[in-house]
N, C-alpha and C positions, 0 to 999 in steps of 0.2 A: 145675286144671280149665282147659281151653282153649275158646276161642271161634273158630268158623269164620266168617271175614268173607265178604262177597259175592264177593270176588275169588278165594276159595278158600284164602287164606293163613290160618294159625293164629296166634292171639295169646293171651296169658294173660288170664284172666277178671279184669275190673276193675269192681267194683261202684260205684266213683265215677262211671263214665260213665253208669250207670243213674240215679244220684242227680242228675247234671248235667242229663240230658234231662228228668227229671220236674220239676226246679226251673225250667227254662226254660218249660215248659208252664204251670206253676203261676203264674209271674210274669207271664204274658201275659193273665191274667184280672184282673178287678177284685179289690181286696184282700178285700172281704167274701165273695167266692166262692172264695177260695183254700183249699188244703189246709193243715192245720197241720203243723208240723215233725214232730210225733209220727206223724201219718198218713203223711207221706212216708217216715219210717223203717220203718213197718209194711209199706208197699208194697215198698220196697227189700228188706226181709227176706224177704217172701214170694217175690219174684222169685228171690233168691239160693237159697232153699230148693228152689224148683222146679228150677233149673238143676242143683243138686247131686243131686237125686233121679233125674235122667236117667242118671247114672253113665256119661256119655260126653261127648265134645266137643259143645257146644251151638251151634246155628246162630244168627247174629245176628237173623234174622227171628223165631225162636222166642222170643228174649228180649224183643223189642219187642212181639210179640203178647201175651205174659204181662203186660208192663207196662201195655199198653192195657186188658187184662182187669181187672187189679187196680185201676187208677184208676177205671174205669167203675163198680165196685162202690160207690165212695165219693162221687165228684164228677164229674157229667156234663160240666160246663163245662170242667174241666181235661182230661178225657178227649178232648173234642171238639178242643181245641187241640193235644193230643198227636197225635191222628190227622192233623190238618192239617199239623203239623210233619213227620210221617213222609211224607206225600204230597208235600210240597214238596221234601223231600230226595230222594225217588224221582225227581221230575221233573228235579232238578238233576243227578242221576247219569246219567239217561237222556240228557239234553242233552250232558253231557260225553262220554259214550260215543259218541254220534252224531258230535259234533264231532271226537273223536279219530279216528274212522274216515274222516271227510272229509279231515282233515289228512293222514292216511296216504295216501289215494288221490291227493291233489294232489301231495304230495312225491314219490311214486313214479310219478306220471304214469300211473296205472292208470284214471283217469276223465277222459281227454282229451276235451273237448267243442269246443275251438277256436271259441268263441262269436264272436270277432272275427277278421276276416281278417288283421289286422296283429299278432296275438299268437301266438307259438309256445309252446304250453303244455308241450312236452317239453323245452325248453331249460332251462338252469340258472336263469336269471332268470325264465322262465315258471313253473316249479314254485314258486319262492319267491313270485312275485307272486300266483299262484292260491291258495296257502296263506294268504298274508296277506289276500287278498281275502275268503276264507271266514271268517276270524276277525273281520275288520272288519265284515262283514255282520251277524254274530251280535251284536257289540258295539252296532252301530247299532240293531238291533231291541230289544235289552234295555235300552238306556240313553238313546236319543236321540229317542224318539217316544212317543206315547201308546199305551196298551194296545190301543185300538181301531184305530189306524193299523197297529200290528204285526199284529194278527189279520186285518185286511183284506188286508194284503200276503200273509200266509201262506196265506190262503184264496183267493188269486187274485182278490179283488174289486177290488183296485187293484194296480198294479205300481210300485214305487219304483225308478226307473232309477238305475244307478250307486250302489246301496245301500252298497257297500263304501267309498265316499268320503263318505257322509252325515255320519259322525261327525267327519271332519276339516274339513269345510266347504270343500273344494277346488272351484273353479268348473269348469264343464264346457263346453267348446267356446267358441272366440272367433275373431274375425278379426284377424290380425296387421297393424299399421299399417306396411306395407312402404314406402309412399311416404316416410314420415318416417325410418324406420330406415336405408333405403338411402341417403338424401340426407345424413343427418347422422351416420351411424355409430352404434355402440351399444357397451355395455360387457357383458362377461361376468364371471364370478367371478374368472377368472385374468388377463384382459387387456381391452384395448379394440380395437374393429374400426373401421377407417377407412371413410369413405363409398366407395361403388362408383364407379369411373371407366370402366367398360366394361360391356357387356351380359353378357359372360362372367362377370365378377366378380359382377355383380348376381344372376345366376341361382345362382351358387355360394352366395351369402349367403342367398338365399331358402331353400335346403335347410338351411343352418346354422340360420337363424332358426326354421324349422319344428321342427327337432330340439330346439333350446334351449327353445322355448316348451313343447314336449311334456313336458319334464322339470319344468316349473313348475305343471302343472295336470293335470286329468283330462279326457279327451275330445279332440275334433278341433280342428285349426287350419286357417284358411282365408285365402286371398288374395282380396280382393273385386273386383279389376279388374286382373289381372296384365298385360293388354295395355296399358292406360294407364300403369301403373306403370313399365313398361320403356321407354317412349318416350325419356326423356332419356338413358338408357344406350345405346340404339341410336345416338343422335346422337353420343355421345361416342366410341363405337367407330368410327362412320363417320369422324369427324374424324381419328382415329388412322390409319386406313387411307388417308384422303385425303392426309394429309401424306406417307405413304410413296409414294403415287401421284405426287404432285408431284415427289418426289425421284427416283424410279426410272423413271417413265413420261414425265413432262413435262420432266424434267431441270431443274427449277426449285427453288430454295431460298429464294424470297421469303418474307418474314414474312407469315403469314396474318392476316387480320382477326380470326378467331375462335380461341379456345383452349378447353380443356376446361372452363373456368369459365363461359364465356358462350355456349357452343354449344348448351346444352340447349334454348334457345328457337328454334333455327333448324332448319327442316325439311330433311331430306336431299334433298328435291325442290326446294330453293331454286335460283334461277337463278345465285346466287353460285357454287355448286359447279360448275355446268354450263359455266362459261366455260372450263374445262379438261376437255374430254371424256374424254381418256385417264385422267386422275386420277380423274374421277368414275366412270367405268365400273369401274375397278379397285376403288375404294372400295366401290361398291355390291356387287360380287361378293364381296369379302372380308367385308363386313358380313353379308350373307346367310349366308355360310358360318359365320361366328362365331355368329350367332343359332342356326343349326341345331345346331352342336356344343354350345352352351351349354344348349339345351333338352334335348338327348340326355343331357348330363351331369346335369342336374337330375332327369330321370326316373330315371336309374340311381341317383343319390344317394338319392332318396326311396324307392327300393325296396331299398336296401341299408344305409343308415345306421340304426343301432339306437339306441333311447333306452329309458329306464325299465329300468335294470339289464340291458340287452342282450337283452331278450326281445321288444321291440315296435318296429315301425316307426312313425314319426310318422303319425298319421291326418290326412293333408293333403288339402285341396281347393283348386282354383283356379278363379276365375270369369273369363270372357273373352268376346269376340265383339262388343263395342259400339264399340271404337275404330276410327274410319274414317281416321285418319291413316296414312300409308304405314308408319310405324314400328310402329304398333300392329297393323296388318294383317299385317306380316311376322312378328310375334310369334305371333299367333293361328294363322297358316298353319303355322308351324313346330311349334307345340304339337300341332296336329291331325295333321300329317304324321308326326311322331315317334310319336304314339299309334297310327296306322295301321301303321307299320313294326314296332312291337313293340320289346322290349328284349332285350339279351343275344344270344348266338350263335344261340339257337333262336327269336329274335324273339317272345318270349312277350308276352301282353297285360299291360300295365302296370296294376297295381292302384292305385298311387299315383303322382302326385296324382290324386284324383278330379276329372275335368274337368266343369265346369258352363258350358254355353254360354248367355249372357244374350241372350234374344230381345227385340228392341225394334222397334216399328213405325217404318217409315221408315229403318231402319238395316240390318236383315238378314232381314226377314220375307217379302218379296215380290220377284219379279223386277224388276230395275231399282234396288233398294236397293243402296247402296255395298258392303255386306258380305254380300249374298245368296249370293255364290260361297262365302264362308266357312261360311255356314249349310249349304249343300249338302255341303261337305267335312266338316262336323261330323256330318251324318246318315250319311255313309259311315263315319266313324270309329265312331259308335255301333253301326252294323250289324255292323262287323267286330270291334270292340274293347271293347264294353261302355260306354265313355265317349266323348263327354260325355253327361251328363244335361242337362236344359234348365230354365232359370228365366225366367219371364215378368216382365220389368221393368215392363210396363204393367198388371200386375194391380191391382185396386182398392185393395188395402192399401198400395200404393206410390204412390198418386195424389198429384200435386203435386210429384213429384221434379224436380230441375233438370237438364234435358238437357245443360247446359253443365258440370255437375259430376258426374263419375263416382262420387264418394264418396256420392252420394245414390241411386245405382242399387240396385235390389234384388239382393242376393247371398245365398248360402246355403252350407251345409256338407252334403256327402253323408254318409250312414251306410251302411256295407257290412258284412255279416256273412257268414261262410262258409256 
């Protein structure tokens, strides 16, 4: 005698499976309410006789219906638990079948939703990532929260953001301490990276750090005040070009008072540099050119460097607009001009980094403020290229910030979806 399983496959009839199911239901009630061994044997015998009487292959549902009927004749408590057991198994099968379909759709990229602008769900890594995400979400719902929280999420009464990372405990979104990392260098798994000694190198490392940190977490990464951060590296680049200017323009090889180690505190507007006008003009022109190229390279890197198995761009944001030093203003100006120009041969709008212009009273909010011209340029960029967005440093939640310390200024991370 054969049994037809729910999948349609046929297997040999095995009465021990009936005995096992009844025993589990029987053991789930208090001892005083249980069936006796003799009663269980009677039930199993009746079910076997029923299946034989059909004189055909029997469906597994028919067997379970008969088991339920026979138990109900003798013991309601055990019958109730057997019914509950069947129902729970049905839910488990349905959930598995549903998950199997989801996994198929994600692996085959037949259900591409592109929920995030920086994820390519059709790529190899994207399909693997989306499949993993679906499984992790289900695990989190089943094992990492209360039943009430799970039901509230499934019923759309609440929404658990980044549910797929819930079970791992990975943090979501942070600001990278670029000031420290660029000044002191940092270590990766394979090697160490030396401190930056030019604005070009500093911007390259910004892209690298964004990418590296994206591999260590879930969510976006941000620079809190990129214009202030880049000031010492603009000065180091200026010194490099000034030395060349002294040599090839002024024809002087005198030992300079400053070197790359102590120049970080000397403004490029210092009268010390202007005593040799030719070298100064050359250094200024070359520094501006280097800044522009460094920013262009950073924009291209952040829109092409892949992380997380090659399917995702680092979700990067940069805050700027408050530095009134010449060096910082040059950085902000270049960031906005490159944004307006677009990237690539078709001058497409740059999705990353997400620009955030920090508005501050007395700095860039009104005509006459030192960075008001940059605010106007930012508005033009927003009108043409989506970014920057704007953050109000003077909002009430940031009250008491130190105007002399950019690290206390309000900064944020943008979120963009397709």
